[in-house]
C-alpha positions in Angstrom: -3.1 -25.4 -17.6 0.5 -24.8 -18.6 3.3 -27.2 -18.4 6.0 -25.3 -16.7 9.8 -26.0 -15.7 11.3 -23.8 -12.8 15.0 -23.8 -12.4 16.3 -23.1 -8.9 13.1 -24.4 -7.3 15.0 -25.2 -4.1 15.6 -21.5 -3.6 13.5 -18.8 -1.6 11.8 -17.4 -4.9 11.9 -20.7 -6.9 10.2 -22.5 -4.2 7.4 -20.0 -3.8 6.9 -19.6 -7.6 6.4 -23.1 -7.6 3.9 -23.0 -4.8 2.1 -20.2 -6.5 2.0 -22.1 -10.0 0.8 -25.3 -8.4 -2.0 -23.5 -6.5 -3.3 -22.0 -9.7 -3.6 -25.4 -11.3 -0.4 -25.8 -13.6 1.5 -28.7 -14.3 5.0 -27.9 -12.4 8.4 -29.4 -12.8 10.9 -28.3 -10.4 14.7 -28.3 -11.4 17.0 -28.8 -8.2 20.7 -29.3 -8.0 21.4 -31.0 -4.6 18.2 -30.7 -2.4 15.4 -32.9 -3.7 12.5 -31.1 -2.2 10.7 -27.9 -2.9 9.1 -25.7 -0.2 7.1 -22.8 -0.4 7.9 -19.4 1.6 5.7 -20.9 4.4 8.4 -23.8 4.8 5.7 -26.4 3.7 7.0 -29.0 1.3 5.0 -29.0 -1.9 3.3 -32.1 -3.3 1.7 -32.3 -6.8 4.9 -31.5 -8.3 7.5 -33.3 -10.2 11.2 -32.8 -9.3 14.4 -33.5 -11.5 17.7 -33.1 -10.8 19.9 -30.8 -12.9 22.8 -28.2 -13.0 22.7 -25.2 -14.9 26.5 -25.2 -15.5 26.1 -28.2 -17.8 24.9 -28.4 -21.4 21.1 -28.6 -21.5 21.4 -28.2 -17.6 22.0 -32.1 -17.6 18.0 -32.7 -17.9 16.7 -35.1 -20.5 14.7 -32.9 -22.9 10.8 -33.0 -22.5 8.0 -30.5 -23.9 7.2 -27.4 -21.9 5.3 -24.3 -22.3 7.4 -22.1 -20.2 10.6 -22.3 -18.6 11.0 -20.0 -15.5 15.0 -19.7 -14.9 15.3 -18.8 -11.3 18.5 -20.6 -10.7 21.5 -18.2 -9.9 24.4 -17.5 -7.7 23.1 -14.5 -5.5 26.7 -13.7 -3.8 27.7 -10.2 -4.7 31.5 -10.8 -3.9 31.5 -14.4 -5.4 34.6 -15.1 -7.7 33.9 -13.8 -11.2 34.5 -17.1 -12.9 31.8 -18.6 -10.7 29.3 -15.7 -11.5 30.2 -16.2 -15.1 29.6 -20.0 -15.2 26.3 -20.1 -13.0 24.8 -16.7 -14.2 25.6 -16.1 -17.6 26.8 -19.7 -19.0 24.0 -21.3 -16.8 21.5 -19.1 -18.6 22.9 -19.9 -21.8 22.4 -23.6 -20.9 18.7 -23.1 -19.8 17.9 -21.2 -23.0 19.3 -24.1 -25.0 17.1 -26.4 -23.0 14.1 -24.0 -23.6 14.6 -24.1 -27.4 14.8 -27.8 -27.4 11.5 -27.9 -25.4 9.7 -25.6 -27.7 9.3 -23.3 -24.5 9.1 -19.5 -23.8 11.7 -18.4 -21.4 11.0 -16.2 -18.5 14.4 -14.9 -16.8 14.3 -13.8 -13.3 16.9 -11.1 -13.3 17.2 -8.2 -10.7 16.1 -4.5 -10.7 19.6 -3.6 -9.6 21.0 -4.2 -13.1 20.5 -0.5 -13.0 24.0 -0.5 -11.8 25.0 3.0 -10.5 22.4 4.9 -12.2 19.9 7.1 -10.1 16.6 8.6 -10.7 14.0 6.9 -13.1 14.7 3.3 -14.0 12.8 2.3 -17.2 11.5 -1.3 -17.8 13.8 -1.8 -20.8 17.2 -3.2 -21.8 20.2 -2.2 -19.7 21.9 0.7 -21.6 25.3 0.3 -23.1 28.1 1.8 -20.9 26.2 1.0 -17.5 28.6 0.8 -14.7 27.9 -1.9 -11.9 28.9 -1.9 -8.4 29.5 -5.6 -7.9 30.3 -8.5 -10.1 26.7 -9.9 -9.4 25.1 -7.0 -11.0 27.4 -7.2 -14.0 26.5 -10.9 -14.4 22.9 -10.7 -14.2 22.9 -7.7 -16.7 25.2 -9.8 -19.1 22.7 -12.7 -18.8 20.0 -10.5 -19.7 21.6 -9.7 -22.9 22.1 -13.3 -23.6 18.4 -13.9 -23.3 17.5 -10.9 -25.6 19.8 -12.1 -28.5 19.0 -15.9 -28.1 16.0 -16.0 -30.5 13.8 -17.7 -27.9 10.6 -16.0 -27.0 11.4 -14.3 -23.7 10.5 -12.0 -21.0 12.5 -10.7 -18.1 11.2 -10.1 -14.3 13.3 -7.9 -12.3 12.5 -8.1 -8.5 14.2 -5.9 -6.3 15.2 -6.8 -2.6 13.1 -9.3 -1.4 11.8 -9.5 2.1 9.0 -11.3 4.0 5.5 -11.7 3.2 3.3 -8.5 3.1 0.6 -10.0 5.4 2.9 -11.6 8.3 6.5 -10.9 7.7 7.2 -14.7 7.1 10.3 -15.6 5.0 11.6 -19.1 4.8 15.5 -18.0 4.5 16.6 -14.7 5.7 18.4 -12.9 2.8 21.9 -11.4 3.3 20.7 -7.8 3.7 18.8 -8.9 6.7 22.1 -9.3 8.4 22.9 -5.8 8.3 19.8 -5.2 10.3 20.6 -8.3 12.6 24.1 -6.7 13.4 22.8 -3.5 14.5 19.9 -5.1 16.6 22.8 -7.4 18.2 24.9 -4.1 18.8 27.6 -5.4 16.9 27.5 -2.5 14.5 26.7 0.8 16.3 27.1 3.3 13.1 25.2 3.1 9.8 26.8 5.1 7.0 23.7 6.1 4.7 23.7 9.2 2.4 20.7 11.5 2.8 18.1 10.6 0.2 19.5 7.1 -0.4 16.8 4.5 -0.8 16.6 0.7 -0.6 13.9 -1.1 -2.9 12.3 -3.4 -0.7 9.7 -5.8 -1.8 7.5 -8.6 -0.2 8.1 -12.0 -1.5 4.5 -12.7 -2.2 4.4 -9.7 -4.6 7.5 -11.0 -6.5 6.3 -14.6 -6.6 2.7 -13.6 -7.8 4.2 -11.3 -10.2 6.3 -14.0 -11.7 3.5 -16.6 -11.7 1.4 -14.0 -13.6 4.0 -13.2 -16.1 4.6 -16.9 -16.8 0.8 -17.3 -17.5 0.9 -14.3 -19.8 4.1 -15.0 -21.9 2.6 -14.2 -25.2 1.5 -10.4 -24.0 4.9 -10.2 -22.2 7.1 -11.4 -24.9 10.2 -9.0 -25.3 9.4 -7.1 -22.3 11.3 -6.2 -19.1 9.2 -5.9 -15.9 10.1 -4.4 -12.7 8.8 -6.4 -9.6 9.3 -3.5 -7.0 7.7 -1.7 -4.2 5.4 1.2 -4.9 7.7 3.4 -3.2 11.4 3.0 -2.0 12.5 2.9 1.5 15.0 5.3 2.8 18.3 3.6 3.5 18.5 5.1 6.9 15.2 3.3 7.9 17.2 0.2 8.5 18.9 1.9 11.4 15.7 3.8 12.5 13.4 0.4 12.2 16.3 -1.1 14.8 15.4 1.8 17.4 11.5 0.7 16.9 12.4 -2.2 19.5 12.9 -1.0 23.0 15.5 -3.6 23.8 17.5 -3.2 20.6 20.3 -0.4 20.7 19.9 2.8 18.8 22.5 2.8 15.8 23.6 6.4 14.9 23.3 7.3 11.2 25.9 9.2 9.5 26.9 10.4 6.1 29.4 8.3 4.4 31.8 11.2 4.3 31.6 11.6 8.1 32.0 7.7 8.6 35.3 6.8 10.5 35.7 3.2 10.9 39.2 3.9 12.7 37.1 5.3 15.7 35.4 1.8 16.0 36.2 -0.9 18.4 38.5 -3.6 16.5 35.8 -6.4 16.4 33.1 -3.8 15.2 35.5 -2.5 12.6 35.9 -5.8 11.2 32.3 -6.4 11.0 31.6 -3.1 9.6 34.2 -3.2 6.9 32.7 -6.5 5.7 29.1 -4.9 5.8 30.3 -1.9 3.8 32.4 -3.8 1.3 29.2 -5.9 0.4 26.5 -3.2 0.7 27.9 0.1 1.2 27.0 1.3 -2.6 23.3 0.3 -2.0 23.3 2.8 0.9 24.4 5.8 -1.4 22.0 5.5 -4.2 18.5 6.5 -5.2 16.9 4.6 -8.0 13.3 4.7 -8.7 12.1 1.9 -10.6 9.2 2.2 -13.0 6.6 -0.7 -12.8 4.1 0.7 -15.1 4.3 -2.0 -17.5 4.3 -4.8 -15.1 1.1 -3.3 -13.8 -0.6 -2.7 -16.9 0.0 -6.4 -18.1 -0.9 -7.9 -14.6 -2.9 -5.5 -13.0 -1.0 -6.3 -9.7 0.0 -3.6 -7.2 2.6 -4.1 -4.5 1.3 -4.2 -0.9 2.5 -1.4 1.4 6.0 -1.1 2.4 5.5 1.0 5.2 6.6 1.1 8.8 3.6 -1.4 9.8 5.3 -3.9 7.3 8.4 -3.3 8.9 7.2 -3.9 12.3 5.7 -7.3 10.8 9.2 -8.1 9.6 10.8 -7.4 12.8 8.4 -9.4 14.7 8.8 -12.4 12.5 12.6 -12.2 13.1 12.1 -12.2 16.8 9.7 -15.0 16.6 12.1 -17.1 14.4 15.0 -16.3 17.0 16.9 -14.5 14.1 16.9 -11.3 16.0 17.5 -11.2 19.9 14.4 -11.5 22.1 16.4 -9.3 24.9 19.2 -6.9 25.2 22.7 -8.3 24.6 25.9 -7.3 26.3 27.9 -4.9 24.3 30.7 -6.8 22.6 34.3 -6.3 23.5 37.4 -5.9 21.2 
């Protein structure tokens, strides 16, 4: 049994990681900031867990030092367009404070980053440190890459887990909180966005939360073998970006968005209300609809023996069905919006 501290435990990934570690018999302390409860991906509140309040922007995270075997650092600001000072304080400074705590606690340090520290690179992305000179598409990616560098030079025994774009459970599509990318699908399903600009060959690496949380738990249990490593928690094969729009068309009462090449996309021809929504969508996610990174996960698979479940159309259908069940997606055809 390991004694493990998980930061960001109230979040989607942190909560499910806690649930997995508790189920595997480990002693888990969950660090939260405001919400003094921890829930797994199924929404059930966890028992057999200790909860402490902390803030990663404070020295030592504002938490009294205690001995731990592993600190799993999930806490982060996930907003792509958050102010730079916020991202620096939480994602970079917060990681420094978490490392300081891990060193005082005598713990190994498992940093939860993102596969998209690849930035604008396409082609095969190795499980390795981010190369110098990498260009990023938003401040979030840059902050996570900078935090990885802080971890690697800290002197603490470390490993880096890099999930890609986390969506619902592979078996039933269940997801406790819908990530921001889901809103792109929702806008199209509601007829609010009728055109989807995606480059031919562009892909999104969509991965089920059970693979990610299970992978992080497995790495936490094998930190001796994982030490110094970077591990991609990703799909076996990425999803074509255009599949977001084609997925909408799989439901009879959803409208059928038009997929266009980014160079042919003309927002000036859209209705004003749609143009406003589309500009926000593209401002946040547009770069992800033009790239084709291929993430190697050979090192992760060799260490853990874990294979990602299929992320095929059947999984997409389960995600959609769950969105309908939750009321996140419209259960009937909506009127076309005016504007």
